[in-house]
C-alpha positions as CSV (number, residue, x, y, z in Angstrom):
1,X,-42.3,132.7,34.6
2,X,-42.0,129.3,33.2
3,X,-43.8,128.4,30.0
4,X,-45.9,125.3,30.7
5,X,-46.6,124.5,27.0
6,X,-42.9,124.1,26.4
7,X,-42.8,120.9,28.5
8,X,-46.2,119.4,27.4
9,X,-46.1,115.6,26.6
10,X,-46.7,114.9,22.9
11,X,-50.1,113.1,22.0
12,X,-49.7,109.5,20.8
13,X,-51.7,108.8,17.6
14,X,-53.0,105.1,17.1
15,X,-52.0,103.1,14.1
16,X,-55.5,103.4,12.6
17,X,-55.9,106.9,13.5
18,X,-55.4,109.2,10.6
19,X,-56.5,106.3,8.1
20,X,-59.9,106.9,6.7
21,X,-62.6,104.3,7.6
22,X,-63.4,103.4,4.0
23,X,-59.9,102.5,3.3
24,X,-59.8,100.2,6.3
25,X,-63.0,98.5,5.1
26,X,-61.6,98.1,1.6
27,X,-58.5,96.4,3.0
28,X,-60.6,94.1,5.1
29,X,-62.7,93.2,2.1
30,X,-59.6,92.5,0.1
31,X,-58.3,90.3,2.8
32,X,-61.5,88.4,3.2
33,X,-61.7,88.0,-0.6
34,X,-58.2,86.6,-0.7
35,X,-59.0,84.1,2.0
36,X,-62.2,83.1,0.3
37,X,-60.4,82.6,-3.0
38,X,-57.7,80.4,-1.5
39,X,-60.4,78.3,0.2
40,X,-62.3,78.1,-3.1
41,X,-59.2,77.0,-5.0
42,X,-58.4,74.4,-2.4
43,X,-62.0,73.1,-2.4
44,X,-62.2,73.2,-6.2
45,X,-59.0,71.1,-6.4
46,X,-60.5,68.5,-4.0
47,X,-63.7,68.4,-5.9
48,X,-61.9,68.0,-9.2
49,X,-59.9,65.2,-7.7
50,X,-63.2,63.6,-6.5
51,X,-64.7,63.9,-10.0
52,X,-61.6,62.4,-11.5
53,X,-61.7,59.4,-9.1
54,X,-65.4,58.9,-9.9
55,X,-64.8,59.0,-13.6
56,X,-61.9,56.5,-13.2
57,X,-64.2,54.2,-11.2
58,X,-67.0,54.4,-13.8
59,X,-64.4,53.6,-16.6
60,X,-63.3,50.6,-14.5
61,X,-66.9,49.4,-14.1
62,X,-67.5,49.8,-17.8
63,X,-64.3,47.8,-18.5
64,X,-65.5,45.0,-16.1
65,X,-68.9,45.0,-17.7
66,X,-67.3,44.6,-21.2
67,X,-65.2,41.7,-19.8
68,X,-68.2,40.1,-18.3
69,X,-70.2,40.3,-21.5
70,X,-67.2,38.8,-23.4
71,X,-67.0,35.9,-20.9
72,X,-70.7,35.3,-21.3
73,X,-70.3,35.2,-25.1
74,X,-67.4,32.8,-24.9
75,X,-69.4,30.6,-22.4
76,X,-72.4,30.6,-24.7
77,X,-70.1,29.6,-27.6
78,X,-68.6,26.8,-25.5
79,X,-72.1,25.5,-24.5
80,X,-73.3,25.7,-28.1
81,X,-70.2,23.7,-29.3
82,X,-70.7,21.2,-26.5
83,X,-74.4,20.8,-27.4
84,X,-73.4,20.3,-31.1
85,X,-70.8,17.7,-30.1
86,X,-73.3,15.9,-27.8
87,X,-75.9,15.8,-30.6
88,X,-73.3,14.6,-33.1
89,X,-72.2,11.9,-30.6
90,X,-75.8,10.8,-30.1
91,X,-76.4,10.7,-33.8
92,X,-73.3,8.6,-34.3
93,X,-74.4,6.2,-31.5
94,X,-77.8,6.0,-33.0
95,X,-76.3,5.2,-36.4
96,X,-74.0,2.6,-35.0
97,X,-77.0,1.0,-33.2
98,X,-79.0,1.0,-36.4
99,X,-76.2,-0.6,-38.3
100,X,-75.8,-3.3,-35.5
101,X,-79.5,-4.0,-35.6
102,X,-79.4,-4.3,-39.4
103,X,-76.4,-6.6,-39.2
104,X,-78.2,-8.8,-36.6
105,X,-81.3,-8.9,-38.7
106,X,-79.3,-9.9,-41.8
107,X,-77.5,-12.6,-39.8
108,X,-80.8,-14.0,-38.6
109,X,-82.2,-13.9,-42.1
110,X,-79.0,-15.6,-43.4
111,X,-79.3,-18.3,-40.7
112,X,-83.0,-18.7,-41.6
113,X,-82.2,-19.1,-45.4
114,X,-79.4,-21.6,-44.7
115,X,-81.9,-23.6,-42.8
116,X,-84.5,-23.7,-45.5
117,X,-82.0,-24.5,-48.3
118,X,-80.2,-27.2,-46.4
119,X,-79.8,-30.4,-48.4
120,X,-78.4,-32.4,-45.5
121,X,-81.8,-34.1,-44.9
122,X,-83.5,-36.2,-47.4
123,X,-86.8,-35.9,-45.7
124,X,-89.2,-32.9,-45.5
125,X,-88.5,-31.2,-42.2
126,X,-90.4,-28.4,-40.6
127,X,-88.7,-25.8,-38.4
128,X,-89.7,-23.1,-36.0
129,X,-87.3,-20.2,-36.2
130,X,-86.7,-16.6,-35.0
131,X,-89.1,-16.7,-32.1
132,X,-89.6,-13.4,-30.3
133,X,-91.8,-12.3,-27.5
134,X,-92.3,-8.6,-26.7
135,X,-94.3,-6.6,-24.2
136,X,-97.5,-5.0,-25.7
137,X,-98.9,-1.5,-25.3
138,X,-101.5,-2.6,-22.7
139,X,-101.1,-4.2,-19.3
140,X,-100.7,-8.0,-19.5
141,X,-100.5,-7.8,-23.3
142,X,-97.7,-9.5,-25.2
143,X,-96.8,-9.9,-28.9
144,X,-95.2,-13.1,-30.3
145,X,-93.5,-13.5,-33.7
146,X,-91.8,-16.5,-35.3
147,X,-91.4,-18.3,-38.6
148,X,-92.2,-21.8,-39.8
149,X,-90.2,-23.2,-42.7
150,X,-89.4,-26.3,-44.7
151,X,-86.4,-27.4,-46.7
152,X,-86.6,-25.8,-50.2
153,X,-85.6,-28.9,-52.2
154,X,-89.0,-30.5,-51.4
155,X,-91.0,-27.7,-53.2
156,X,-94.4,-28.9,-52.0
157,X,-97.0,-26.7,-50.3
158,X,-97.3,-27.3,-46.6
159,X,-100.7,-27.1,-45.0
160,X,-101.9,-27.5,-41.5
161,X,-102.3,-25.5,-38.3
162,X,-100.1,-23.9,-35.7
163,X,-101.1,-24.0,-32.0
164,X,-99.8,-22.0,-29.1
165,X,-100.1,-22.7,-25.3
166,X,-98.6,-21.2,-22.2
167,X,-97.7,-23.2,-19.0
168,X,-97.7,-21.3,-15.7
169,X,-99.2,-20.9,-12.3
170,X,-102.6,-19.5,-11.3
171,X,-103.1,-19.0,-7.6
172,X,-100.1,-21.3,-6.9
173,X,-101.5,-24.1,-9.0
174,X,-100.1,-25.3,-12.4
175,X,-102.3,-24.3,-15.3
176,X,-102.1,-24.6,-19.1
177,X,-103.7,-21.9,-21.1
178,X,-104.4,-22.4,-24.8
179,X,-104.4,-19.8,-27.6
180,X,-108.2,-19.3,-27.6
181,X,-108.0,-18.3,-23.9
182,X,-105.2,-15.8,-24.6
183,X,-105.7,-14.4,-28.1
184,X,-107.3,-11.0,-28.5
185,X,-108.8,-12.3,-31.7
186,X,-110.1,-15.4,-30.0
187,X,-108.1,-17.7,-32.3
188,X,-107.9,-21.3,-31.6
189,X,-104.9,-21.7,-33.9
190,X,-103.1,-20.2,-36.9
191,X,-103.7,-21.6,-40.3
192,X,-100.6,-22.9,-42.0
193,X,-100.1,-22.7,-45.8
194,X,-96.7,-22.1,-47.4
195,X,-94.2,-23.5,-49.9
196,X,-91.0,-22.3,-48.3
197,X,-91.8,-20.4,-45.1
198,X,-94.5,-18.5,-43.2
199,X,-94.3,-15.7,-40.7
200,X,-96.6,-15.9,-37.8
201,X,-97.5,-13.0,-35.5
202,X,-100.2,-12.4,-32.8
203,X,-101.1,-10.9,-29.5
204,X,-101.7,-12.6,-26.1
205,X,-103.6,-11.2,-23.1
206,X,-102.7,-12.9,-19.9
207,X,-105.4,-13.2,-17.2
208,X,-104.9,-11.4,-13.9
209,X,-102.8,-13.4,-11.4
210,X,-101.4,-15.8,-13.9
211,X,-97.7,-16.3,-13.8
212,X,-96.3,-17.6,-17.2
213,X,-93.3,-19.9,-17.3
214,X,-93.0,-21.3,-20.8
215,X,-94.7,-20.9,-24.2
216,X,-95.1,-23.8,-26.5
217,X,-95.5,-23.8,-30.3
218,X,-97.0,-26.9,-31.9
219,X,-96.8,-27.1,-35.7
220,X,-99.3,-29.8,-37.0
221,X,-99.1,-30.4,-40.8
222,X,-102.1,-32.0,-42.5
223,X,-99.9,-34.2,-44.7
224,X,-98.7,-37.5,-43.2
225,X,-95.4,-37.0,-45.0
226,X,-94.4,-34.3,-42.6
227,X,-93.8,-34.9,-38.9
228,X,-95.4,-32.5,-36.4
229,X,-92.9,-30.1,-34.7
230,X,-93.0,-28.8,-31.1
231,X,-90.8,-26.1,-29.6
232,X,-90.9,-24.6,-26.1
233,X,-89.4,-21.3,-25.0
234,X,-88.9,-19.8,-21.6
235,X,-91.2,-16.8,-20.9
236,X,-88.8,-13.9,-21.2
237,X,-90.5,-11.0,-23.1
238,X,-88.4,-8.1,-24.4
239,X,-89.6,-4.7,-22.9
């Protein structure tokens, strides 16, 4: 009789068969932990690189801010220096103008003094000098200034009066206005009394619509030894 068990096919055991379940779970956990650690390391490296780039950018921004502040400081210094230079230039110009005005005034005074000490004439001669006309503070108001003098070698006191008048147009018609019609003080004339010279000054107020052309000064001494003097000037006030 043939023994059947002698020819029985051996049983095939699976790869996991015979390995306890807890071991398999431990291996799986170790594998997952390794994968997670590798992912964490890679992610941590990227995050560190990102922080490094952010820090570098912040440092660059800080550097640019410092450079901007330095440029602002330099610009402020340049503006301040320019302002100082401009003020110094204006001060120099003002000083030059002041010196020029003083020189002009001295030249006018010198001319005036030469006129009153002149000995070329043997007669007493009256002169009108240094006439100026300026715009006043009010509308249609004007200030006049001039001097009346005589030659010093005479030495006598000059008396008389000084009259002013203005020729112009009123509504297209020629018109002559005298001092009493123009003076704010309602003067008819200026009293004249001096030995060498007399400064004369006053204000005029022109009527509305009147267009002045010339202003005339009449010096009328009371002594018959002196001849009257008349001078006319174009109306050209200084603003």
